[in-house]
N, C-alpha and C positions, 0 to 999 in steps of 0.2 A: 504494500500500497503505498510506502514512506516512496520506494521507488519510483511508484508510476506517477507521483505527486510531483516529485520533485524534476523526472522529466517534464511535464507538463510546464512546471516553471521555466525549465529551460528553452522549451519550446515558444514560449510565449515570449522570453526574452529576446532569443535569436530573431524572431518574427518583427519584432518592435523595431530592430536595429536593420532588417533587411528591407522594410516595410515602403514604398516610395514615398518621398517629401510629400507633405500635406501643400496645398496651395494658399496663401497667406495675403490679405489685403494690404497693399503699400499704403492706404488713405483712409484714416479713420471715419473721415466725414465731418469731423468737428472742429479739427485743427491740424498743425504742420508736425506733431508728434512724427519720430522719426525722419524727419527732413533736415536739411540745412541750406538757408538763403543765401546766395551768393550774386552781389550787385545791388542796384536801388529799385531794381524794377521791383511791380505789387505782386504779393502771392497772398492769397487769402480765401477764404471759405465762406461759401454761400449758398443757401440750401443744400446743404449736405453735398454742394460740388466744390471743387477744386479750381480756382480761378489763377489766371496770370492776364495782367496788364501791364502796357507800359506805363514807365512813369515820366516824370518830368526830364529825366537825365536822358531818355531814347537811347539807352544802349543797350548791350546783351545782359542777360542774368539769365539766372540757373536756380533750381530748386531739385538740391540731389540728395539721395537716399544716404545716410550716417551710413547704412550696412553695404559692404560690398557683395557684387552678384557676379559671378564667373559663366556657369551655365546656367540658363535657364529658358522657362517659356513664360513671357508676361503677355497678358491682354487688358487692352483699357478702351475707352470710349471719349471721344473728343468732340466737341463744336465748337467751328470756328465763328466767332463775331469780328466784326471789323475785318482788320487783316488778320487772318490767322497763320501768319508766319512764325513756325515752333519747330520744336522736335522733340526728340526721343532719345537723349545719350546712352550709350551702354559702355561697361568695362571703361569708365571714364574718371579721372581726377581734374581738380579746380584749383587755380590759385588765383584768387580775386577774380577774375572774369574770363582768364584765359583758361580754355578747357583741353585736355587731352584726352582722345577717346573718337568714337564712332557715333554718328546720329543719323536713326531712322525719321526720315525727313515728315514733316508737317506741314503743309503749306497750302495755298490756295490753289484751284485747280490750272494744270499747265505746269506744276513744278515739283512733278516725281516725289510726291504724297508715298510714303513705303520703299522709298528709294536708301542707299546709305552713302554717307559722305563724309570725309575724315575732315576736321577742323585742324588750322595750322598744319596743313601736310598735304596728302595726295589728293584733296579735292574729291571730286565725285569718284567711287570704288563702283557702283553698281545704280544707273538711274533706271527707270520701268521704263516700259514700253510705252510706244506713244498711245497705242489703242485700248491702254490701262488707264489713262489721263480722266474717264469719266466714271470709273468707280467711285471715287470720293464723291461725297453728297454734300455741296457748300451749303451751310445754313443747318444745317441736319447731324443729329449724332453718329458718327460714324464708328466702326470698331478695327482697331488696329490690335493685331499680333505679331510680336517679335520672338523669334526662339533662337537663342544663340549656344550651340555646344561644340566645344573645343575651338576649330577655325571656321566653323561652320555658321552662317548669317541666314535665316531666314523670314521673311515678312508675309503677312496677308493684310488685306484691307477689305472691311465689310464679308468675309470670308473667301475671298478670291486672293491666289499666290500672286504676291509681287517680284518679290527677287528670292534667289538663292544660290548663294557662291561661299567658297571658301577663300579664307586669306590669311598666311602666315602669321602675319603681325598682329593683326587681331587675336589670333590662337594663342599669343604669348601673353597676351593682356589681363589684367584683372581691375575693377574699380565699380563706381556707381551708377546707376538708375539717375540719369537728370533731366528734367524736362526744362526746354529753353525758352526764353522770349529773344526774339532776333531784335536786333536794334534798329534804328529809324522811326519808331513810334507806332501810335495808333493801333497795335495790336492786344489782341483780346481773345482769348482760346479757353472754354470750361474744359474741364476733365471731369471722370468718374469711371467707378468700377475697376480701378486699377489693381488686377490680381499675378501675383507674380508663385511661380512653382519651380523650385531649384532642382536641378537636375543632376 
């Protein structure tokens, strides 16, 4: 009896280590707990949604997770109001408002939402195909999925695959998830349902 009970306990313990990671929400719908603001642009919560908005300086701004995420599957929803030029950085580090990492583009129609851009480096690594530009729904909620495993990056917009490629430099990096406000002013984007699963 004691042996069988011990075996059950061992199996339960092993299953807890071997079970897949659970999904977690990056945003609690109330405040910016777990995040850090970089720059002077506005980040705030309204009606359970996360908002980014240009401030008086009209410069780049970032809201980054305090935790680093290397391999992950991230889903979120965004709605662009006014100029929606923004983005979701991954495996990123920030000093002031200079960011090292890679951006999954979130921008007005015709500007490669779902493509991958390297700031302060190689520029566009993978733009979306022209015929996919109409997948973005301007002024409506859009669902973005970003999956990064090793050196492979995959994105989906509203359930449609956008890019899928591998990059050695990305594979070696680690860092935060960071939302961006582009410079230039007049930008406002709403975010909700930010859910990540570590892989």
